[in-house]
N, C-alpha and C positions, 0 to 999 in steps of 0.2 A: 133361918140359917144363913151363914155367910156364903157368898158365891164360891169362895175357894173350896169350901167343904163339899158344895154340890159337885164341883169339878172333880174332886178327888173321889167321890163315890160313883160319879159317872152318870147320874140320873137325877131326876126330880119327879115325885109323884104328885099329880094334881088331879083332883076329882076322880080318884080311882083309876087313873091312867098314868103309866110310866112313860116319861119322855127321856129318851137317851141323850146324854150330854157328851159322850166321848168325842164327838166331832169338834167340841169346843176346847179340847185340850191343846189345840194349836199345831198346825203343820210346821215343818221345817223344809225350806226349799233352797235351791241354789239359783243365783242370778248371775249370768255372764255379762260383764261389762266390756265392750269393745275397746280396743286401743284407740287413743287419739294422738294427735301430734305432740301433745304435752304429757300424756300419761300412758303407761303400758296397759295391756288387757289385764283384767282380774276377774276372779270368781268370788262372789260374796255369798255367805250363808245367811239366810233370812229366817230368824225364829219368830213365830207369830204367836201372840196372846190375844185371847178374846175376852172382853170384860162382860159382865152381866147385862150391860145395856144392849147387847146384841139379841137378848132373848126376854127382855123385861122392859116395862115402862115405868116412869116415875110420876110423881104428882105434878100437877100444874102449879105454877108460881103462886105462893100464898095458900096453897091447899095441901091437904094430906090424903093419903089413900085409905079408904075404909075397908079393912080386910074382913070385917064382919059381913060386908056385902060381897066383896070379891072372893073371899075364902082365904083362910089363914095358910092353907097349903100352897098358895101362890106367892107368899112372902119370900123375897130374896133381899139379903143385905148386901149392898155393893161394896166396893173397896173403900169407900168413906163411911160405911155403916149406915147409909141412907136406905130406907125401906122402899123397895120397888116391887112391882107385881109381875109375875111370869106372864108373858104375852104369847098367845097361841100363834098369832100371825108372825110376830118376829121370830118365834121358834121355827116355824115352818120355813121362813126365808133363810134362817141361819144355817140350814142343812146344806146350802150351796156355798156358804162362805169359804170353807177351807179350799175348794176348788177355784173359787173367784180370785182369792188373794194370790194364787199361784199363776194367774194369767195376767198379772199386772205388768209384766216385762216392758212392753211398748205402749202401755196405756198412759193416758194423760190424767193428771191429778190436779184438782182445783185448790187454790189457796182459799182458806176460809177466813183468814184474818184473826183467828183465835189460836194460832200456834199448832193447829193440826191440819190434816189434809182431807180432801173429800174426793171420792171417786163415785160417779153416778153410772150405774150399770143398768141399761134398759133390759128388762127381762119380760118375756111374754108369759103372763100368768092367766090361764083360762081365756086365752084369746085376747088379752088386753096388754098393751105395752105399758109398763110402769117404771118408775125411777126408784132403784134400790140404792139408797145413799149410804156409803161406807165411809166412816170417819176414823182416821188413824193417825198415830204419831210414829215417827221413825227416828231411832237413835243408834249411835255406835255402841257395841257391846264389847267384845274382846276379840283379838285377832281380826279375822276377816268376817266377823259376825255383826249383823245389824239386828236390832230388836224392833219388831213391828207390833204396836199395841193397837188393836182394833177397838176403839173406844165405844163406837155405837154403830148400829146398821139397822135401817128400817126403810120401808116403802112409805114415801110421803104421799098422803092422799091429795088429790087435786083440791086446790083451794085452801090447804092447810097452811097457816103461817108458821114461820120458824126460821132458824138460822141458815137454812140451805142456800147454796150458792146458785144464782140464776144460770141457766144453761149457756147464755151468750157471753158470760164473763170471760174476759181475755186472760186473766191471771191463772195460768196453768203451766205445768211442767211435766215432762215425761217421767214416769216412775224410775226408769233406769238412770236418768240424769240426776234426779233427786237422790237416789241411793248412792251414786258415786260421790256426790258432793257431801252427803252426810258422813260417808266413810272417810273422806279426806279432811273433814272438819271445816269445810267451806260453807259460807252462808248460801241459802237458797232464797233468792230474791224473787219477788212477785213482779213479773215484767209489766203488768198493767199499771203498777204504782210508779214504775220508772218512766213511763210515758207522760206523766202528769207534769 
């Protein structure tokens, strides 16, 4: 079934267990932007959308997922109609996503180099600090509204290769600054690239 249909019904049943998805319908929150010498203060409305990648995993490059092994009830078709499998770990972590995105006000976001942004949140899970990587895009909608699409969110396991941004990378911007620039239609430049 397509992700949007799961969202509308508000749950997915996997292995005789119902997993509530109503938290994935996306919160709406306000972001106060302080006045600067160039611009007056403003309040932005942020509408959040979560994609299926926040609760599912896809095939590795060149492979396909075997739902005869995984279970056909785990099949989720993403926004591109790509088959993905419901992930129990990603689902568990997704429960904190609506609250986390509303705390981004003064948080720093990393440039990924792929047109989206990365926030790494350290969360203590069963006594261990882990990196919960949240990838999103931000664009102007209408009026004072910005649309945030959380494209993926997962805990990267130690030693797992992937497109994640190293912690020491200098290319980052405060969420509040990014939101103000997106609202005004200004480019958000990676400061680490400007130093080269």
